[in-house]
Backbone as JSON Lines, residues from 0, in Angstrom:
{"i":0,"aa":"M","n":[32.72,59.76,26.88],"ca":[32.89,59.46,28.19],"c":[33.47,60.75,28.57]}
{"i":1,"aa":"R","n":[34.37,61.25,28.07],"ca":[35.56,62.26,28.48],"c":[34.39,63.44,28.73]}
{"i":2,"aa":"V","n":[33.54,63.78,28.11],"ca":[32.6,64.95,28.18],"c":[31.38,64.57,29.73]}
{"i":3,"aa":"I","n":[31.43,63.5,29.86],"ca":[30.7,63.07,31.01],"c":[31.45,63.22,32.42]}
{"i":4,"aa":"F","n":[32.75,62.64,32.19],"ca":[33.29,63.0,33.19],"c":[33.91,63.95,33.66]}
{"i":5,"aa":"N","n":[33.88,65.08,32.82],"ca":[34.2,66.66,32.67],"c":[32.95,67.48,33.51]}
{"i":6,"aa":"E","n":[31.77,67.09,32.98],"ca":[30.65,67.42,33.5],"c":[30.4,66.94,35.15]}
{"i":7,"aa":"E","n":[30.58,66.04,35.3],"ca":[30.53,65.14,37.0],"c":[31.41,65.91,37.75]}
{"i":8,"aa":"M","n":[32.61,66.27,37.12],"ca":[33.65,66.63,37.97],"c":[33.51,68.12,38.18]}
{"i":9,"aa":"K","n":[32.9,68.84,37.62],"ca":[32.32,70.08,37.53],"c":[31.31,70.51,38.85]}
{"i":10,"aa":"S","n":[30.45,69.37,38.98],"ca":[29.44,69.24,40.07],"c":[30.42,69.0,41.32]}
{"i":11,"aa":"V","n":[31.14,67.85,41.45],"ca":[32.4,67.66,42.51],"c":[32.91,69.26,43.15]}
{"i":12,"aa":"A","n":[33.2,69.77,42.11],"ca":[34.49,70.84,41.99],"c":[33.56,71.76,42.94]}
{"i":13,"aa":"T","n":[32.5,72.2,42.28],"ca":[31.44,73.07,42.97],"c":[31.05,72.56,44.17]}
{"i":14,"aa":"N","n":[30.79,71.5,44.82],"ca":[30.67,71.04,46.19],"c":[31.88,71.26,47.02]}
{"i":15,"aa":"I","n":[32.95,70.92,46.43],"ca":[34.43,71.04,47.59],"c":[34.46,72.58,47.58]}
{"i":16,"aa":"E","n":[34.2,73.45,46.36],"ca":[34.55,74.68,47.06],"c":[33.11,75.48,47.87]}
{"i":17,"aa":"R","n":[32.04,74.99,47.97],"ca":[31.44,75.14,48.93],"c":[31.59,74.63,50.07]}
{"i":18,"aa":"M","n":[32.15,73.74,50.1],"ca":[33.05,72.97,51.58],"c":[34.11,74.38,52.31]}
{"i":19,"aa":"A","n":[34.81,74.61,51.3],"ca":[35.92,75.55,51.45],"c":[35.24,76.98,52.34]}
{"i":20,"aa":"E","n":[34.27,77.34,51.44],"ca":[33.66,78.59,51.99],"c":[33.19,78.21,53.21]}
{"i":21,"aa":"L","n":[32.41,77.33,53.59],"ca":[31.88,77.09,54.91],"c":[33.03,77.06,55.83]}
{"i":22,"aa":"V","n":[33.96,76.35,55.55],"ca":[34.97,76.28,56.61],"c":[35.7,77.51,56.85]}
{"i":23,"aa":"A","n":[35.97,78.6,56.08],"ca":[36.42,79.48,56.24],"c":[35.14,80.77,56.55]}
{"i":24,"aa":"K","n":[34.17,80.55,56.5],"ca":[33.09,81.01,57.86],"c":[33.02,80.74,59.02]}
{"i":25,"aa":"A","n":[33.32,79.29,59.13],"ca":[33.21,78.83,60.47],"c":[34.49,79.32,61.24]}
{"i":26,"aa":"M","n":[35.94,79.2,60.69],"ca":[36.9,79.93,61.01],"c":[36.77,81.17,61.53]}
{"i":27,"aa":"N","n":[36.33,81.95,61.11],"ca":[36.01,83.31,61.27],"c":[34.68,83.6,62.27]}
{"i":28,"aa":"D","n":[34.11,82.7,62.29],"ca":[32.33,82.92,63.14],"c":[32.63,82.46,64.41]}
{"i":29,"aa":"A","n":[33.62,81.21,64.72],"ca":[33.85,80.86,65.65],"c":[34.85,81.56,66.46]}
{"i":30,"aa":"G","n":[36.05,82.56,65.84],"ca":[36.79,83.26,66.33],"c":[36.1,83.96,67.28]}
{"i":31,"aa":"N","n":[35.0,84.74,65.94],"ca":[34.26,86.32,66.65],"c":[33.67,85.63,68.03]}
{"i":32,"aa":"A","n":[33.22,84.45,67.85],"ca":[32.43,84.03,69.04],"c":[33.08,83.84,70.25]}
{"i":33,"aa":"L","n":[34.52,83.35,69.97],"ca":[35.41,82.95,71.36],"c":[35.82,84.29,71.77]}
{"i":34,"aa":"I","n":[36.1,85.51,71.01],"ca":[36.81,86.47,71.65],"c":[36.14,87.67,72.04]}
{"i":35,"aa":"N","n":[34.38,87.56,71.48],"ca":[33.38,88.29,72.13],"c":[32.42,87.9,73.01]}
{"i":36,"aa":"A","n":[32.94,86.48,73.02],"ca":[31.79,85.89,74.21],"c":[30.35,85.88,73.55]}
{"i":37,"aa":"D","n":[30.15,85.48,72.35],"ca":[28.63,85.61,71.59],"c":[28.17,84.37,71.53]}
{"i":38,"aa":"L","n":[27.17,83.89,72.31],"ca":[26.73,82.73,72.87],"c":[26.14,82.12,71.4]}
{"i":39,"aa":"D","n":[25.25,83.63,70.73],"ca":[24.4,82.87,69.17],"c":[25.41,82.6,67.91]}
{"i":40,"aa":"G","n":[26.36,83.17,68.22],"ca":[27.33,83.11,66.89],"c":[28.21,81.88,67.33]}
{"i":41,"aa":"A","n":[28.57,81.24,68.59],"ca":[28.89,79.94,68.79],"c":[28.15,79.09,68.61]}
{"i":42,"aa":"Q","n":[26.58,79.22,68.53],"ca":[25.89,78.3,68.72],"c":[25.42,78.43,66.96]}
{"i":43,"aa":"T","n":[25.4,79.29,66.46],"ca":[25.48,79.1,64.52],"c":[26.62,78.44,64.33]}
{"i":44,"aa":"V","n":[27.74,78.28,64.3],"ca":[28.58,77.87,64.08],"c":[28.86,76.19,64.14]}
{"i":45,"aa":"I","n":[28.1,75.78,65.51],"ca":[27.64,74.45,66.09],"c":[26.75,73.51,64.92]}
{"i":46,"aa":"D","n":[25.98,74.46,65.06],"ca":[24.7,74.39,64.28],"c":[25.02,73.8,62.67]}
{"i":47,"aa":"N","n":[25.59,74.79,62.15],"ca":[26.19,74.85,60.7],"c":[27.24,73.61,60.31]}
{"i":48,"aa":"D","n":[27.83,72.85,61.12],"ca":[28.58,71.79,61.13],"c":[27.97,70.83,60.19]}
{"i":49,"aa":"A","n":[26.72,70.55,60.72],"ca":[26.17,69.45,59.95],"c":[26.28,69.58,58.45]}
{"i":50,"aa":"D","n":[26.36,70.86,57.93],"ca":[26.06,71.29,56.35],"c":[27.64,70.55,55.85]}
{"i":51,"aa":"L","n":[28.24,70.71,56.52],"ca":[29.97,70.06,56.07],"c":[29.66,68.7,56.14]}
{"i":52,"aa":"D","n":[29.49,68.44,57.09],"ca":[28.8,66.54,57.01],"c":[28.52,66.28,56.03]}
{"i":53,"aa":"A","n":[27.06,66.69,55.55],"ca":[26.58,66.46,54.45],"c":[27.27,66.67,53.08]}
{"i":54,"aa":"L","n":[27.83,67.64,53.12],"ca":[28.31,67.92,51.68],"c":[29.57,67.11,51.62]}
{"i":55,"aa":"E","n":[30.65,66.68,52.87],"ca":[31.61,65.57,52.56],"c":[31.24,64.37,52.34]}
{"i":56,"aa":"S","n":[29.61,63.96,52.41],"ca":[29.18,62.31,52.25],"c":[28.95,62.75,50.7]}
{"i":57,"aa":"S","n":[28.31,63.98,50.51],"ca":[27.72,63.8,48.91],"c":[29.39,63.75,47.88]}
{"i":58,"aa":"V","n":[30.07,64.5,48.46],"ca":[31.52,64.39,47.7],"c":[31.83,63.17,47.71]}
{"i":59,"aa":"I","n":[32.1,62.6,48.77],"ca":[32.64,61.14,48.42],"c":[31.97,60.24,47.62]}
{"i":60,"aa":"D","n":[30.75,60.14,47.8],"ca":[29.5,59.55,46.87],"c":[29.85,59.88,45.55]}
{"i":61,"aa":"Q","n":[29.98,61.32,45.43],"ca":[30.29,61.59,43.92],"c":[31.61,61.0,43.25]}
{"i":62,"aa":"C","n":[32.7,61.07,43.95],"ca":[33.85,60.26,43.73],"c":[33.96,59.19,43.47]}
{"i":63,"aa":"L","n":[33.26,58.28,44.49],"ca":[33.25,57.16,44.32],"c":[32.5,56.55,42.91]}
{"i":64,"aa":"T","n":[31.46,57.1,42.85],"ca":[30.58,56.82,41.77],"c":[31.57,57.12,40.15]}
{"i":65,"aa":"L","n":[32.15,58.34,40.39],"ca":[33.15,58.82,39.02],"c":[34.13,57.55,39.02]}
{"i":66,"aa":"L","n":[34.81,57.06,40.24],"ca":[35.63,55.98,39.99],"c":[35.08,54.44,39.29]}
{"i":67,"aa":"A","n":[34.1,54.26,39.97],"ca":[33.12,53.19,39.52],"c":[32.55,52.94,38.1]}
{"i":68,"aa":"R","n":[32.29,54.36,37.66],"ca":[31.7,54.61,36.14],"c":[33.11,54.77,34.97]}
{"i":69,"aa":"Q","n":[33.39,55.86,35.38],"ca":[34.38,56.57,34.47],"c":[35.8,55.73,34.45]}
{"i":70,"aa":"N","n":[36.11,55.07,35.57],"ca":[37.54,54.43,35.63],"c":[38.59,55.21,34.78]}
{"i":71,"aa":"P","n":[38.57,56.32,35.89],"ca":[39.5,57.86,35.43],"c":[41.43,56.95,35.6]}
{"i":72,"aa":"V","n":[41.93,57.58,34.77],"ca":[43.38,57.28,34.76],"c":[44.25,58.59,35.12]}
{"i":73,"aa":"A","n":[45.49,58.3,35.18],"ca":[46.58,59.65,35.29],"c":[45.66,60.59,35.87]}
{"i":74,"aa":"T","n":[45.99,62.03,35.17],"ca":[45.58,63.25,35.82],"c":[44.29,62.96,36.63]}
{"i":75,"aa":"D","n":[43.23,62.53,35.9],"ca":[41.86,62.31,36.18],"c":[41.84,61.8,37.42]}
{"i":76,"aa":"L","n":[42.6,60.26,37.99],"ca":[42.51,59.79,38.56],"c":[42.9,60.68,40.08]}
{"i":77,"aa":"R","n":[44.15,61.33,39.81],"ca":[44.52,62.19,40.62],"c":[43.65,63.0,41.58]}
{"i":78,"aa":"E","n":[43.19,63.71,40.5],"ca":[42.26,64.72,40.95],"c":[40.97,64.3,41.66]}
{"i":79,"aa":"V","n":[40.53,63.19,41.23],"ca":[39.23,62.4,42.15],"c":[39.64,61.77,43.23]}
{"i":80,"aa":"V","n":[40.81,61.33,43.82],"ca":[41.3,60.86,44.91],"c":[41.89,62.07,45.92]}
{"i":81,"aa":"A","n":[42.37,63.02,45.36],"ca":[43.01,64.29,45.95],"c":[41.51,65.24,46.39]}
{"i":82,"aa":"T","n":[40.66,64.91,45.68],"ca":[39.51,65.81,46.21],"c":[38.7,64.85,47.37]}
{"i":83,"aa":"M","n":[38.78,63.51,47.11],"ca":[38.2,62.99,48.48],"c":[39.04,63.2,49.63]}
{"i":84,"aa":"R","n":[40.24,63.47,49.6],"ca":[41.16,63.94,50.64],"c":[40.99,64.99,51.2]}
{"i":85,"aa":"L","n":[40.46,66.06,50.19],"ca":[40.16,67.25,50.35],"c":[39.05,67.46,51.46]}
{"i":86,"aa":"A","n":[37.8,66.57,50.99],"ca":[36.57,66.49,51.69],"c":[36.6,66.26,52.85]}
{"i":87,"aa":"A","n":[37.35,65.23,53.2],"ca":[37.76,64.63,54.52],"c":[38.48,65.8,55.91]}
{"i":88,"aa":"T","n":[39.57,66.37,54.83],"ca":[40.12,67.61,55.51],"c":[39.27,68.57,56.07]}
{"i":89,"aa":"F","n":[38.19,69.14,55.16],"ca":[37.23,70.26,55.34],"c":[36.5,69.76,56.39]}
{"i":90,"aa":"E","n":[35.98,68.51,56.32],"ca":[35.05,68.27,57.45],"c":[35.63,68.4,58.75]}
{"i":91,"aa":"R","n":[37.09,67.81,59.01],"ca":[37.79,67.52,59.96],"c":[37.67,69.18,60.84]}
{"i":92,"aa":"M","n":[38.2,70.14,59.82],"ca":[38.13,71.48,60.05],"c":[36.97,71.9,60.52]}
{"i":93,"aa":"G","n":[35.92,71.89,60.18],"ca":[34.75,72.18,60.27],"c":[34.33,71.36,62.1]}
{"i":94,"aa":"D","n":[34.67,70.25,62.08],"ca":[34.58,69.79,63.3],"c":[35.39,70.48,64.67]}
{"i":95,"aa":"L","n":[36.87,71.09,64.25],"ca":[37.53,71.59,65.19],"c":[36.87,73.16,65.42]}
{"i":96,"aa":"T","n":[36.32,73.69,64.62],"ca":[36.09,75.05,64.64],"c":[34.73,74.8,65.31]}
{"i":97,"aa":"S","n":[33.99,73.8,65.41],"ca":[32.68,73.67,66.2],"c":[33.22,73.38,67.68]}
{"i":98,"aa":"H","n":[34.34,72.62,67.96],"ca":[35.33,72.4,69.08],"c":[35.45,73.62,69.85]}
{"i":99,"aa":"V","n":[36.05,74.68,68.91],"ca":[36.39,75.94,69.97],"c":[35.12,76.43,70.01]}
{"i":100,"aa":"A","n":[33.88,76.69,69.1],"ca":[32.41,77.2,69.5],"c":[32.14,76.75,70.81]}
{"i":101,"aa":"Q","n":[32.19,75.37,71.12],"ca":[31.45,74.52,72.12],"c":[31.72,75.35,73.62]}
{"i":102,"aa":"I","n":[33.18,75.22,73.28],"ca":[34.13,75.85,74.51],"c":[33.46,77.43,74.9]}
{"i":103,"aa":"A","n":[33.5,78.2,73.58],"ca":[32.72,79.92,73.7],"c":[31.3,79.72,74.74]}
{"i":104,"aa":"R","n":[30.46,78.51,74.38],"ca":[29.06,78.32,74.48],"c":[29.08,78.04,76.02]}
{"i":105,"aa":"R","n":[30.01,77.01,76.34],"ca":[30.19,76.17,77.66],"c":[30.65,77.34,78.63]}
{"i":106,"aa":"T","n":[31.65,78.13,78.49],"ca":[31.64,79.07,79.44],"c":[30.89,80.55,79.11]}
{"i":107,"aa":"W","n":[30.11,80.76,78.83],"ca":[29.28,81.62,78.59],"c":[28.4,82.11,79.82]}
{"i":108,"aa":"P","n":[28.25,83.55,80.45],"ca":[28.53,84.38,79.78],"c":[30.08,85.01,79.95]}
{"i":109,"aa":"D","n":[30.81,84.15,80.72],"ca":[32.04,84.72,80.91],"c":[32.78,84.39,79.58]}
{"i":110,"aa":"S","n":[33.85,85.05,79.24],"ca":[34.76,84.59,78.08],"c":[35.71,83.56,78.71]}
{"i":111,"aa":"A","n":[35.79,82.72,77.55],"ca":[36.45,81.45,77.87],"c":[38.07,81.68,77.87]}
{"i":112,"aa":"I","n":[38.55,83.09,77.34],"ca":[40.0,83.64,77.35],"c":[40.36,84.14,78.62]}
{"i":113,"aa":"P","n":[41.12,83.73,79.25],"ca":[41.92,84.69,80.79],"c":[42.66,85.74,80.21]}
{"i":114,"aa":"D","n":[42.64,86.71,80.94],"ca":[43.48,87.78,80.84],"c":[44.87,87.39,80.32]}
{"i":115,"aa":"E","n":[45.66,86.72,80.56],"ca":[46.93,86.25,80.68],"c":[47.22,85.69,79.14]}
{"i":116,"aa":"A","n":[46.31,84.66,78.64],"ca":[46.19,84.4,77.56],"c":[45.55,85.23,76.46]}
{"i":117,"aa":"R","n":[44.84,85.87,76.67],"ca":[44.04,86.75,75.6],"c":[44.88,87.26,74.49]}
{"i":118,"aa":"E","n":[46.11,87.78,74.85],"ca":[47.04,88.4,73.51],"c":[47.28,87.26,72.52]}
{"i":119,"aa":"T","n":[47.87,86.07,73.2],"ca":[48.26,85.16,72.22],"c":[46.93,84.25,71.53]}
{"i":120,"aa":"I","n":[45.69,84.28,72.39],"ca":[44.71,83.63,71.46],"c":[44.2,84.21,70.53]}
{"i":121,"aa":"V","n":[44.46,85.45,70.85],"ca":[43.67,86.57,69.62],"c":[44.76,86.93,68.53]}
{"i":122,"aa":"A","n":[45.83,86.5,68.77],"ca":[46.88,86.53,67.62],"c":[46.6,85.35,66.96]}
{"i":123,"aa":"M","n":[46.22,84.24,67.56],"ca":[45.9,82.82,66.8],"c":[44.44,83.02,65.78]}
{"i":124,"aa":"I","n":[43.54,83.75,66.73],"ca":[42.44,84.1,65.86],"c":[42.53,85.13,64.51]}
{"i":125,"aa":"D","n":[43.06,85.8,64.98],"ca":[43.76,86.98,63.79],"c":[44.49,85.93,62.66]}
{"i":126,"aa":"F","n":[45.07,85.04,62.83],"ca":[45.81,84.08,61.82],"c":[45.08,83.43,60.98]}
{"i":127,"aa":"L","n":[44.21,82.88,61.59],"ca":[42.93,81.98,61.16],"c":[42.01,82.81,60.04]}
{"i":128,"aa":"R","n":[41.76,84.22,60.58],"ca":[41.11,84.83,59.26],"c":[41.93,84.98,58.19]}
{"i":129,"aa":"E","n":[43.3,85.27,58.36],"ca":[43.71,85.56,57.17],"c":[44.06,84.22,56.48]}
{"i":130,"aa":"L","n":[44.08,83.05,57.5],"ca":[44.22,81.92,56.55],"c":[42.95,81.32,55.74]}
{"i":131,"aa":"S","n":[41.71,81.64,56.27],"ca":[40.17,81.52,55.67],"c":[40.26,82.28,54.34]}
{"i":132,"aa":"G","n":[40.91,83.62,53.97],"ca":[40.57,83.96,52.63],"c":[41.55,83.12,51.75]}
{"i":133,"aa":"R","n":[42.8,82.8,52.22],"ca":[43.78,82.09,51.43],"c":[43.44,80.96,50.96]}
{"i":134,"aa":"L","n":[42.97,80.29,51.83],"ca":[42.31,78.87,51.75],"c":[41.01,78.69,50.33]}
{"i":135,"aa":"T","n":[40.06,79.75,50.63],"ca":[39.01,79.91,49.72],"c":[39.88,80.03,48.27]}
{"i":136,"aa":"D","n":[40.74,81.01,48.37],"ca":[41.36,81.71,47.23],"c":[42.18,80.51,46.38]}
{"i":137,"aa":"M","n":[42.71,79.84,46.95],"ca":[43.41,78.39,46.91],"c":[42.88,77.84,46.1]}
{"i":138,"aa":"L","n":[41.7,77.5,46.57],"ca":[41.01,76.04,46.39],"c":[40.13,76.65,44.7]}
{"i":139,"aa":"S","n":[39.46,78.04,44.82],"ca":[39.0,78.48,43.93],"c":[39.65,78.54,42.27]}
{"i":140,"aa":"R","n":[40.87,78.99,42.74],"ca":[42.06,79.16,41.5],"c":[42.83,77.87,40.95]}
{"i":141,"aa":"R","n":[42.94,77.17,42.38],"ca":[44.13,75.77,42.43],"c":[45.16,76.71,42.36]}
{"i":142,"aa":"D","n":[45.39,77.84,42.8],"ca":[46.53,78.74,43.1],"c":[47.76,77.76,44.07]}
{"i":143,"aa":"V","n":[48.81,77.48,42.86],"ca":[50.03,76.73,43.36],"c":[50.77,77.35,44.62]}
{"i":144,"aa":"S","n":[50.86,78.8,44.3],"ca":[51.9,80.12,45.01],"c":[50.78,80.08,46.19]}
{"i":145,"aa":"M","n":[49.92,80.25,46.59],"ca":[48.74,80.53,47.66],"c":[49.07,79.27,48.43]}
{"i":146,"aa":"A","n":[49.01,77.94,47.72],"ca":[49.37,76.88,48.6],"c":[50.38,76.58,49.31]}
{"i":147,"aa":"E","n":[51.57,76.97,48.56],"ca":[52.74,76.93,49.39],"c":[53.01,78.08,50.36]}
{"i":148,"aa":"T","n":[52.15,79.22,50.15],"ca":[52.22,80.1,51.02],"c":[51.98,79.81,52.56]}
{"i":149,"aa":"I","n":[50.8,78.98,52.43],"ca":[49.85,78.42,53.39],"c":[51.1,77.42,54.26]}
{"i":150,"aa":"I","n":[51.41,76.55,53.03],"ca":[52.52,75.58,53.68],"c":[53.61,76.6,54.62]}
{"i":151,"aa":"A","n":[54.1,76.91,54.08],"ca":[55.34,77.91,54.4],"c":[54.93,78.44,55.88]}
{"i":152,"aa":"S","n":[53.76,79.29,55.87],"ca":[53.25,79.62,57.52],"c":[52.75,79.12,58.49]}
{"i":153,"aa":"D","n":[52.85,77.6,58.29],"ca":[52.55,77.12,59.28],"c":[53.01,77.09,60.7]}
{"i":154,"aa":"D","n":[54.8,77.59,60.5],"ca":[54.9,77.83,61.74],"c":[54.59,78.62,62.67]}
{"i":155,"aa":"T","n":[53.87,80.03,62.27],"ca":[53.33,80.94,62.68],"c":[52.21,80.35,64.21]}
{"i":156,"aa":"L","n":[51.75,79.46,63.79],"ca":[50.32,78.8,64.77],"c":[51.33,77.79,66.15]}
{"i":157,"aa":"D","n":[52.0,77.3,65.06],"ca":[52.66,76.24,66.19],"c":[53.76,77.32,67.16]}
{"i":158,"aa":"T","n":[54.16,78.51,66.75],"ca":[54.83,78.91,67.73],"c":[53.96,79.6,68.7]}
{"i":159,"aa":"L","n":[52.71,80.17,68.08],"ca":[51.82,80.88,69.08],"c":[51.54,79.44,70.49]}
{"i":160,"aa":"H","n":[51.15,78.49,69.61],"ca":[50.7,77.28,70.6],"c":[51.64,77.32,71.38]}
{"i":161,"aa":"E","n":[53.13,77.2,71.15],"ca":[53.81,76.78,71.95],"c":[54.2,77.85,73.04]}
{"i":162,"aa":"K","n":[53.6,78.95,72.76],"ca":[53.63,80.45,73.99],"c":[52.61,80.39,74.79]}
{"i":163,"aa":"I","n":[51.53,79.71,74.22],"ca":[50.34,78.73,75.52],"c":[50.61,78.06,76.52]}
{"i":164,"aa":"F","n":[51.7,77.04,76.06],"ca":[52.04,76.12,76.82],"c":[53.0,76.91,77.96]}
{"i":165,"aa":"E","n":[53.75,77.87,77.56],"ca":[55.1,78.39,78.32],"c":[54.5,79.03,78.98]}
{"i":166,"aa":"L","n":[53.1,79.8,78.56],"ca":[52.06,80.59,79.31],"c":[51.54,79.64,80.8]}
{"i":167,"aa":"V","n":[51.19,78.64,80.43],"ca":[50.13,78.0,81.77],"c":[51.42,77.23,82.5]}
{"i":168,"aa":"E","n":[52.59,76.88,82.11],"ca":[53.63,76.51,82.9],"c":[54.55,77.28,83.72]}
{"i":169,"aa":"G","n":[54.44,78.57,83.46],"ca":[55.08,79.49,83.96],"c":[54.38,80.06,85.14]}
{"i":170,"aa":"E","n":[55.23,81.1,85.8],"ca":[54.37,82.03,87.37],"c":[53.4,82.95,86.73]}
{"i":171,"aa":"A","n":[53.68,83.51,85.41],"ca":[52.62,84.5,85.21],"c":[51.25,83.94,85.17]}
{"i":172,"aa":"W","n":[51.38,82.46,84.78],"ca":[49.77,82.24,84.89],"c":[48.75,81.92,86.28]}
{"i":173,"aa":"H","n":[47.74,82.75,86.29],"ca":[46.98,82.5,87.52],"c":[45.59,82.16,87.39]}
{"i":174,"aa":"G","n":[45.27,81.55,86.13],"ca":[44.2,80.87,85.92],"c":[43.72,79.73,87.02]}
{"i":175,"aa":"T","n":[42.27,79.23,86.98],"ca":[42.01,78.2,87.28],"c":[42.43,77.22,86.59]}
{"i":176,"aa":"R","n":[42.39,75.81,87.04],"ca":[42.4,74.55,86.2],"c":[41.68,74.35,85.33]}
{"i":177,"aa":"K","n":[40.51,74.95,85.31],"ca":[39.42,74.8,84.15],"c":[39.86,75.52,83.08]}
{"i":178,"aa":"Q","n":[40.03,76.9,83.45],"ca":[40.54,77.79,82.75],"c":[41.99,77.37,81.91]}
{"i":179,"aa":"L","n":[42.71,76.8,82.26],"ca":[43.97,76.19,82.11],"c":[43.62,75.15,80.81]}
{"i":180,"aa":"I","n":[42.74,74.32,81.3],"ca":[42.24,73.23,80.19],"c":[41.59,73.89,79.09]}
{"i":181,"aa":"D","n":[40.52,74.54,79.13],"ca":[40.01,75.36,78.13],"c":[40.81,75.92,77.05]}
{"i":182,"aa":"V","n":[42.19,76.8,77.87],"ca":[42.92,77.5,77.04],"c":[43.93,76.77,76.2]}
{"i":183,"aa":"V","n":[44.57,75.46,76.97],"ca":[45.17,74.4,75.91],"c":[44.31,73.83,74.97]}
{"i":184,"aa":"L","n":[43.29,73.62,75.33],"ca":[42.45,73.02,74.38],"c":[41.99,73.88,73.02]}
{"i":185,"aa":"L","n":[41.48,74.94,73.63],"ca":[41.69,76.06,72.63],"c":[42.88,76.04,71.19]}
{"i":186,"aa":"S","n":[44.08,76.41,71.95],"ca":[45.11,76.63,71.24],"c":[45.08,75.28,70.62]}
{"i":187,"aa":"R","n":[44.95,73.99,71.12],"ca":[45.53,72.92,70.05],"c":[44.28,72.98,69.17]}
{"i":188,"aa":"F","n":[43.28,73.09,69.49],"ca":[42.12,73.08,68.26],"c":[42.72,74.14,67.21]}
{"i":189,"aa":"I","n":[43.15,75.21,67.47],"ca":[43.51,76.17,66.64],"c":[44.9,75.73,65.95]}
{"i":190,"aa":"E","n":[45.84,75.31,66.42],"ca":[46.95,74.69,65.78],"c":[46.28,73.79,64.66]}
{"i":191,"aa":"R","n":[45.5,72.83,65.04],"ca":[45.34,71.62,64.51],"c":[44.68,71.98,63.26]}
{"i":192,"aa":"I","n":[43.58,73.27,63.01],"ca":[42.95,73.91,61.78],"c":[44.21,74.44,61.39]}
{"i":193,"aa":"G","n":[45.3,75.1,61.7],"ca":[46.42,75.18,60.55],"c":[46.84,74.2,59.8]}
{"i":194,"aa":"D","n":[47.23,72.83,60.97],"ca":[47.52,72.12,60.35],"c":[46.69,71.22,59.11]}
{"i":195,"aa":"H","n":[45.39,71.1,59.23],"ca":[44.63,70.51,58.31],"c":[44.36,71.66,57.02]}
{"i":196,"aa":"S","n":[44.72,72.69,57.12],"ca":[44.76,73.9,56.09],"c":[46.36,73.46,55.02]}
{"i":197,"aa":"V","n":[46.98,73.21,56.03],"ca":[48.42,72.83,55.03],"c":[47.83,71.46,54.27]}
{"i":198,"aa":"A","n":[47.38,70.43,54.95],"ca":[46.7,69.26,54.42],"c":[45.98,69.83,52.98]}
{"i":199,"aa":"A","n":[45.35,70.3,53.11],"ca":[44.66,70.72,52.2],"c":[45.21,71.28,51.06]}
{"i":200,"aa":"A","n":[46.32,72.52,51.4],"ca":[47.39,73.06,50.27],"c":[48.03,72.05,49.55]}
{"i":201,"aa":"R","n":[48.37,71.01,50.28],"ca":[49.05,69.81,50.02],"c":[48.66,69.06,48.93]}
{"i":202,"aa":"Q","n":[47.23,69.02,49.09],"ca":[46.01,68.19,48.19],"c":[45.92,69.03,46.63]}
{"i":203,"aa":"V","n":[46.02,70.41,47.13],"ca":[45.66,71.23,45.44],"c":[47.47,71.44,44.89]}
{"i":204,"aa":"L","n":[48.29,71.19,45.89],"ca":[50.01,71.24,44.9],"c":[49.7,69.71,44.08]}
{"i":205,"aa":"F","n":[49.12,68.7,44.85],"ca":[49.04,67.65,44.01],"c":[48.22,67.3,42.91]}
{"i":206,"aa":"I","n":[46.91,68.08,42.97],"ca":[46.39,67.82,41.96],"c":[47.08,68.37,40.51]}
{"i":207,"aa":"V","n":[47.47,69.84,40.8],"ca":[47.79,70.41,39.92],"c":[49.33,69.9,39.49]}
{"i":208,"aa":"S","n":[50.38,69.58,40.19],"ca":[51.53,69.23,39.9],"c":[51.95,67.52,39.46]}
{"i":209,"aa":"G","n":[51.33,66.89,40.3],"ca":[51.29,65.72,40.7],"c":[51.95,65.3,41.82]}
{"i":210,"aa":"F","n":[52.95,66.24,42.36],"ca":[53.95,66.04,43.28],"c":[53.57,66.08,44.82]}
{"i":211,"aa":"D","n":[53.6,65.48,45.57],"ca":[52.97,65.43,46.91],"c":[54.1,65.82,47.8]}
{"i":212,"aa":"P","n":[54.27,66.94,48.25],"ca":[55.19,68.17,49.12],"c":[55.35,67.29,50.25]}
{"i":213,"aa":"S","n":[54.43,66.51,50.94],"ca":[54.74,65.96,52.33],"c":[55.81,65.05,52.2]}
{"i":214,"aa":"K","n":[56.21,64.72,51.27],"ca":[57.1,63.6,50.93],"c":[58.35,63.87,50.36]}
{"i":215,"aa":"K","n":[59.43,63.91,50.85],"ca":[60.55,63.89,50.49],"c":[61.17,62.95,48.97]}
{"i":216,"aa":"P","n":[61.64,63.3,48.25],"ca":[62.17,62.42,47.28],"c":[63.2,61.25,48.12]}
{"i":217,"aa":"E","n":[63.37,60.01,47.55],"ca":[64.34,59.53,48.23],"c":[65.31,59.15,47.37]}
{"i":218,"aa":"P","n":[66.68,59.55,47.81],"ca":[67.82,59.45,47.13],"c":[68.23,58.52,46.51]}
{"i":219,"aa":"D","n":[68.86,58.37,45.22],"ca":[69.05,57.28,44.33],"c":[70.18,56.32,45.15]}
{"i":220,"aa":"K","n":[70.12,55.3,44.89],"ca":[70.87,54.0,45.53],"c":[72.57,54.28,45.49]}
{"i":221,"aa":"D","n":[72.65,54.87,44.11],"ca":[74.23,54.75,44.3],"c":[74.86,56.3,44.69]}
{"i":222,"aa":"T","n":[73.83,57.09,45.02],"ca":[74.22,58.13,46.17],"c":[74.62,58.39,47.07]}
{"i":223,"aa":"V","n":[75.86,58.7,47.13],"ca":[76.71,58.78,48.63],"c":[76.51,59.85,49.66]}
{"i":224,"aa":"V","n":[75.64,59.84,50.68],"ca":[74.92,60.69,51.44],"c":[75.98,61.24,52.29]}
{"i":225,"aa":"A","n":[76.32,62.54,52.35],"ca":[77.61,62.76,52.88],"c":[77.18,62.99,54.57]}
């Protein structure tokens, strides 16, 4: 039974790694389409989102079958459950990159990024490019150090997201209402991609160590908190 579980889990791992690769590519391609007002690139990102949806369904089905037939416990159960969470996280990241691409498509042939916001949005896209490489490396190697780096770097996108709000609320903003909405949405979508990357990193940590870094240990009842 153990041999069967390991073989089936390898198939699941292959699919989840493929999802990570597709998400990383979508992050890069959506960013390029946005910055360069690339209609074809944006449409490709939108069309390819269906592949992520299909892979998520496949991974969930595989994991449910493993749970039903193999009755995994301890470490094996942890990996199966975390893998299902990863699949859902990657699928949502695909949706968000598609949302970015849809804005680039809707505003074409004009750029979706007004001059006032270009520096900040480009900085967010550059961060996504760096993040995409970390994401695939982390998952393929179950790299705890890389996972911790992704979690620790999340403040970068949060800060850039806040800068967008400061911009559109300030006197330096001269864009239209439509541009304001698009810029705020773009910033939000990119910031959420970062949040989901953190969620993926936490699941990898959970698989490897069994510790969920999103939860703080509860203090002992007898401990006096100063």
